[in-house]
C-alpha positions in Angstrom: -3.6 -53.3 -53.3 -1.3 -55.8 -51.7 2.2 -55.6 -52.9 4.3 -58.7 -52.4 2.3 -60.4 -49.7 1.0 -63.1 -52.1 -2.7 -62.3 -52.0 -3.3 -62.3 -48.2 -6.6 -60.7 -47.3 -5.5 -59.9 -43.7 -6.3 -56.7 -41.8 -3.9 -53.8 -41.6 -2.0 -53.8 -38.3 -0.6 -50.2 -38.8 -2.3 -47.5 -36.6 -4.1 -44.7 -38.4 -2.3 -41.5 -37.1 -4.4 -39.0 -39.0 -6.9 -38.3 -36.2 -4.1 -38.0 -33.7 -2.4 -35.4 -35.8 -5.7 -33.5 -36.2 -6.1 -33.4 -32.4 -2.5 -32.2 -32.0 -3.0 -29.4 -34.5 -6.2 -28.3 -32.8 -4.5 -28.2 -29.4 -1.6 -26.3 -30.8 -3.9 -23.7 -32.4 -5.7 -23.3 -29.0 -2.5 -22.8 -27.1 -1.3 -20.2 -29.7 -4.6 -18.3 -29.3 -4.8 -18.4 -25.5 -1.2 -17.4 -24.7 -1.5 -13.7 -25.7 -4.5 -13.3 -23.4 -2.3 -14.2 -20.4 0.4 -11.6 -21.2 -1.8 -8.5 -21.2 -0.6 -5.7 -18.8 -2.7 -4.7 -15.9 -3.2 -0.9 -15.9 -3.0 0.8 -12.5 -3.9 4.4 -11.7 -0.9 5.4 -9.6 -1.0 8.6 -7.6 0.8 11.6 -8.9 4.3 12.2 -7.5 4.4 14.7 -4.7 7.4 16.9 -4.9 6.5 19.0 -1.8 8.9 18.6 1.1 7.3 16.6 3.9 6.9 18.2 7.3 7.0 14.8 9.0 10.2 14.0 10.7 11.0 10.2 10.6 12.6 10.3 14.1 10.2 12.4 16.3 7.6 15.1 15.8 6.6 17.7 18.3 3.2 19.2 18.8 3.1 22.4 20.8 -0.1 24.0 22.1 0.1 27.6 23.4 -2.3 29.4 25.7 -4.1 31.0 22.7 -5.1 27.5 21.5 -2.6 27.7 18.6 -1.3 24.3 17.5 2.3 23.9 16.2 3.7 20.9 14.3 7.5 21.0 14.5 7.4 24.7 15.2 5.1 25.5 12.3 1.5 26.7 13.1 -1.1 24.3 11.7 -4.9 23.9 12.0 -6.5 20.7 13.2 -7.1 19.3 9.7 -3.5 19.8 8.7 -2.4 18.2 12.0 -4.6 15.2 11.2 -2.9 14.8 7.8 0.6 15.0 9.3 -0.2 12.5 12.0 -1.6 10.0 9.4 1.6 10.5 7.3 3.7 9.8 10.4 1.7 6.7 11.3 2.1 5.4 7.8 5.9 5.4 7.9 7.6 2.0 8.1 9.0 3.0 11.5 6.6 5.1 13.4 8.2 8.3 14.8 7.7 9.4 18.4 5.1 12.1 18.9 6.0 14.6 21.6 3.1 16.6 22.9 4.0 19.8 24.7 1.1 21.9 25.9 1.8 25.2 27.8 0.6 25.4 31.4 -2.3 27.8 30.4 -3.4 25.8 27.3 -7.1 24.9 27.1 -7.7 21.3 28.0 -10.3 21.0 25.2 -7.6 21.7 22.6 -5.1 19.3 24.2 -7.9 16.7 24.3 -8.8 17.1 20.6 -5.1 16.8 19.6 -4.8 13.6 21.6 -8.0 12.3 20.0 -6.6 13.1 16.5 -3.4 11.2 17.4 -5.5 8.2 18.5 -7.6 8.2 15.4 -4.5 8.5 13.2 -3.1 5.4 14.7 -0.2 7.0 16.6 1.1 4.5 19.2 4.3 6.2 20.3 3.3 9.4 22.2 4.9 11.2 25.1 4.4 14.4 27.0 7.3 16.9 27.2 7.7 19.6 29.8 5.9 17.9 32.7 8.4 19.3 35.1 6.7 22.7 34.7 3.6 21.3 36.4 5.5 20.0 39.5 5.1 23.3 41.4 
């Protein structure tokens, strides 16, 4: 049906846009389907909040060992497992507090050695001995 071109049998020079619109609609549908997949939340199992007061001082912590092989963390008697927990908490702080080790003169060397080994395993890098002047005599 040629209207007004006087009977020319020439080819149509207009571009057929129907396949392009079909491709565009398919791409649009694919984008609409894939976008909600990217916005799913990631579920994490967070630890339960701990409301107990911490026995770890952020400035310095003192470990005392008496002649009966009792171990004290900041003047509170603890066992070796609790001491290990406190040392790991201290080493995990952003600024590691100083650990002051104060054994009595009659304290057993094995106990002092085990406390120093626990400090090393916990990752304590700031450790000093307090009361060395008692051993000068």
